[in-house]
N, C-alpha and C positions, 0 to 999 in steps of 0.2 A: 412339638408339631401337628398338625391336621393334614391328615389324610388330602389329597386332592383332586375331588370326583366331580368328571365331566355331565351333562347334561343327556341321560340314556344311559348313561353306567350303572352296572348293578352291583351294589354294596353288600359284602358278607358278612352278617355281623357274628360272633360266637360270645354267648354268655353263660358264663362260667362261675357258680357256685358249689364253695367248698360246705360240703352236708358231713354232719356226724351218724354214727352209726346207729342202728335203730330202725323203725318203721312208723315214716311220715305222711298223716292223711293230709288230702283235699290241697294235696299242691297243684301252687298255680304261677304262672309267670306269667305276667304284664307288661308288656314290650312299650314303651314312653317315646313313641316314632314320630319325627314333627312333620310338621307339615311342607307341602315339596317334598317329599319323600312318602315311595308307596311298599307297603310291604306285600311280596310277591305268595300268593298262594300256589306256589309252582310244583309241590310236590316236593322240596329238596330241602324244607326244614326235617331237623333232626334231632332226635337227642339221642346222647350218647354218655357214658360215666370215665371217669378213671378211678380203677378199682379193682383191687386183688381178686375180690369174691366175683358175687354175681350180682350187681346192684341191679336193680330191677322198678319199673313203673307200670302199675295197672292201666292204665290206657295213655293215646296219646292225640288229645284231639286237639282243634284250632279253631279259634271263634271270634268275631264273629262269620258270618259267611260271605258276605261282601268284603271288600276291601276300597278305600280311596284315600285321596291325600291326606295324610298323619291321622289315617285309621289306625287306632293300637292294637294290634296282636294279642291275645290271649291264648296261653301253652295252658291246656291242662291234662295236669299227668295222675291224677287218682292220686294210689300212695305208692310213695316210693322208699324203696325197703333195701337199706344197707348192713348187708351181715356181716360186712371185714372187719373183725372186732381185734384193730392190730391197730403198733403206735402210727401207721401213715396215715394220711389224711384223702378220704377219698372229694370229690368231683363231680357233678351234675354239670351236664354242658348241654346245651339248644345250641340250633346252627338253623341261621335263615337266608334269604334274597330280601334286598329291600332296591326300589328303582329310586332313580334320581330324573324325576320328572321334570320336565318341559314344559313349565309353569313361567307366566310373568313374575313371580314372585323370587323363581330361581333362573332368571334372564341374567339380570345385572353381575353376576359373580362376586365372589367374596364373600360370602353372605356363609353363615356358622349352623348348619343342619344336625341337631343333638340326636342322644338317641341313649337311654337309658331304663332299666325295669327292676320291678318289685316281684320277689318271690312270697309269696304267703304258704302256709305250711300249720295244720296244728293250730290254728287261731292265732299264730304270728305272722308280722312281716316285716321285712329286709331290703333294701332299697339299695340299690348300686350307686356308685359315681355317674357323669354323664360321658361319654366321648361324644368327639364331634368331626364332622369331615366339613372339608371349605369346599362349596359349590365354584367351577373352573368354567371361564367363558371368555370367549373372542370379544373383541369388542369393537366393533368397525363402524365408527358414526363420523367418518373425516371424509365422506367423498367430495370432489372437487372437479368440476368442467370446465374444462378455459376452450378458448377458441383463439385462432388466431388464420388471418388479420381480427385484433381486436373490434372493430367497429365498421364497418361496411360505410356507404352499399355497396353488393354483393354481385358480381355480374354473371349471368350465365356463361361456365365453361370454366369460371373461377375456381380454383382447387381451394377450399378450407379448413383447415387439421384440428379436430380436437381433439384435448384431450382431458383422460378420464382417470382420475390417481385416485388410491383410498386406501388404508393400512389397516392392520389390527393392534388398535392401540389398547391389546390388555397389556396390564404391569400388573406386581405380588403377587400376591397370593392365590387370587382369583385369574390368573389369564391362565388362557386353552388358547391352544391353537386352532384356527378357522380352517376345516376340512372344508369340500364341495361346496367352493365359494361361487357362484355365479355371479358375473355382472353385463349386464343386457342395458343399451340406448338403442332407441326410438327414434328413430332418423323421417324428418319431415320427409314427405312425398317431393317434393321441391329437390329431394338429393340426391344423390349418384353414391354409393359406397364404391371406393378406391380402390383401399388399400388398410393395411391392418396391422402394426406394430404392437408388440406387449414387452415390458422391460418386467420382468417381476426379479426376486430372491431364485441364487441356487439350486435353492428347496423346495422350490416350487414345479412343480408342472403345471403348463398351461396348455390351452386347448381351445382354437379359433374355432368358432362354429359359427360366424359370417356368412 
């Protein structure tokens, strides 16, 4: 299945490549990141090894200098040396963070954002399978407002009751909890607020700021 990721959440990706003994030149990993995701050049990207010996890379540089939605990061490792001449497999691991962006293309929820990578070395290239995450978003589209009595005329001093209702209708793999929901109703200058009552699910915390 897919991991569900909310807007603003950070995803940690791990790119793992098995590589044989020897010295591999011009090693470059290009990560293909979908639009809607942003590579975070935040100093937490890393390279490591599963290696019994002393596996090394001659450099670790990330290009380009500026990243936007869907910009593919390129990890330049120079020469990767694996001196571990035994029966065990050795692995090169690159890790980095990516942010799920608050964009119109993500806001409906349920969409899949894919990620894969290509590693090139010694003039050859190998491409990984894709992994995906699902965008998880709340869906509040059913706001209603009713008034009682339902029809006027209304007279000075008469009490009118307004009822506002909504719910989070997100379902399926794209569902998510709605946090920090604010409901604001603008009263006409002809009306004077008398009282407010709120009915909400037991798991909710409601603050009346009227």
